[in-house]
N, C-alpha and C positions, 0 to 999 in steps of 0.2 A: 747907895752904891756910888763910887767915884766916877762912873761913866758919864754922868750928866748928859742932858739933852742938847746942850749948846756948847760951842767952842768959845764962849765969851771970856772965860777965865779958867786957869788951871785950878785944881783942888787946893783949898787952903790947908794949913797945918791941922786945924781943928777937924776938917772933913776927913783928912788922912788918918788922924788919931782914932776917929770913930769907926772908919772903915777897916783899919788894920787891927784894932783891938790890941791883944797881947803881942802881936807881931810888930807893932810900932817901934819897940825898942830895937829889934833886929834891923828894921828899916833905917833907923837913925844911925845905928852902929855901922851899917854898910856905907852910908854916905859920909859919915865922919872919918872912916878909915882911908878915904881918898880925897883929901883936901885939895890936891893938885889937879883934880878933874873938874869938869864943868857939867853940872846937871842942867838938863834942858827939857821942859815939858813940851810934848807934842800932842796935838789932837789928831786922832786917827778915825774920825767919823762917829756917828751916833751909835753904831754897833759896838765899837771897841773903846770909845772914849779917850781919856787921857793916859799917856804912857810917859814915864820919865826916861830920857836917854842919858846915859852917863858917857861923856865924851872926854877923850884924852887928846888934847889939842883939837884937831878936826875929826879924829877917828872915833867911831862908835866902839865903846867897850862892851856895853850891855844895855838892855832895855828892862826897865822895872815897871811891872804892871800891878798896882794895888787892887785888892778885891777880896771880900768875904773872909776877914780875919787872917789873911795871909797876903803875901805878894809873890809874884812870879818873876824870876830873873831869867831873861832870854839872851842867849849868846849865838853868834854866828862865828864859828871857829874856822879859820883857814887851814890849809893842808898841814903846815908846819905846827900850828897850835894843836891840831888833832893828834899828830904823832907824839908831841910832847905830853899831851894829856893821857894818851893810852899807855905811856911809859911811867906815868906819875903814880902816886899813892892815893889817888882819889877813891872814894867808896865804890864798891862794885856796881851798885845801881846807877851811879853817874857814868862810870866807864861803859856800861852796857848802853846807856842812852846816847853817849858820844859815838859808839861804834855802830849803832843802828839808827841814829837820828836821821832826819831828812837831809838830803844833800841838795844844796842850792848852788848856783854859779859862784856866789860869794863865799861859800863854805858850808860846813855842816851845822845844822841847827840843834841847840840844846836848851831845854827849859827846866829850871829848878824851882819848885814851890817851897817857900820859906815861911814857917810859922813861928819859929823861936830862934833865939840867938845861937843855940847849939847846932842848928842846921846850916849856918852861914859859912863855915870854913871852906866847903867846896867852891863857893862863889869867889872867895878870895884867891883860891888856887887858880881858877879859870881866868880871873882878871890878870893875875901874874903871867899866866901862859899866853894870854892874848896880847899882853904888852911886850912879849918877846922872851919868855923863859923865866928865869929866876930873878929878873930885875925887881928890885924892891921899889915901893912907892916913893916917888921923888928922886930916884936915881936918874942920872942923865941917860938919855936914849942915844945910842950910837947912830950916826947918820947912815942912811942906806946908800950903798954904792949904786951908781947908775950903771946900767948895762951898757957895754960898749956898742955903739951903733955900727952896723955893717955898712960899707959903702953900697949904694944902689947898684944892682946888676945892670949890665948893658941892655938886657931885655925888659927892664922895668921891674916893678915890685912883684910881679907874678912869675912863678916858675914856668919854664918853657912847656908848651903843650906836648903830649906824647906823640911820637911819630906814628903815622898811619901805616897799616900794612898795605903796601902798593901791589902786592901779588894777588889780592882778592879780585874776583870778577866784578864785584860791586864797584870797586874803585875805577876799573876800566870803563864801566858804563856811565860814570859820572854821578853815581849815587853813593850816599854814605852808607857804610855797613851798619846795619841794625836799625 
């Protein structure tokens, strides 16, 4: 298994080929489809071992975890990407997983297990959606607009405290209500 017991070195191509078996072709096809991305191996401890992060500039596109004749591609989709995915023509099982997947502060988690090249098309769709819609690989990314900063309020960064009800007997006795 590619887990390995140490973080001394990421798995070699030979170890990956042995671990993935017939899924190695799909793995190579996925990486070759995105030459403008940067693959980066990360060690996630003895229990989880090595995982390949696919980065678009500094942004995580997906995590690829090899193991047992297949590999798992994990995504964290933000709110906009989830909405675009639910309106797309992804297979029903993938749409169900997106709709019911775990929600994290960063977005909704989706995991796809890939065993053959025929199963990889949803991964390409999710990468396109994560990159910002129908943008094709290598197409220039539009710069994000910065939100206009509001001038600070005279009371500081916090909203004013709610007014207390001064008609209550607790207020007249100098005690706080409640």
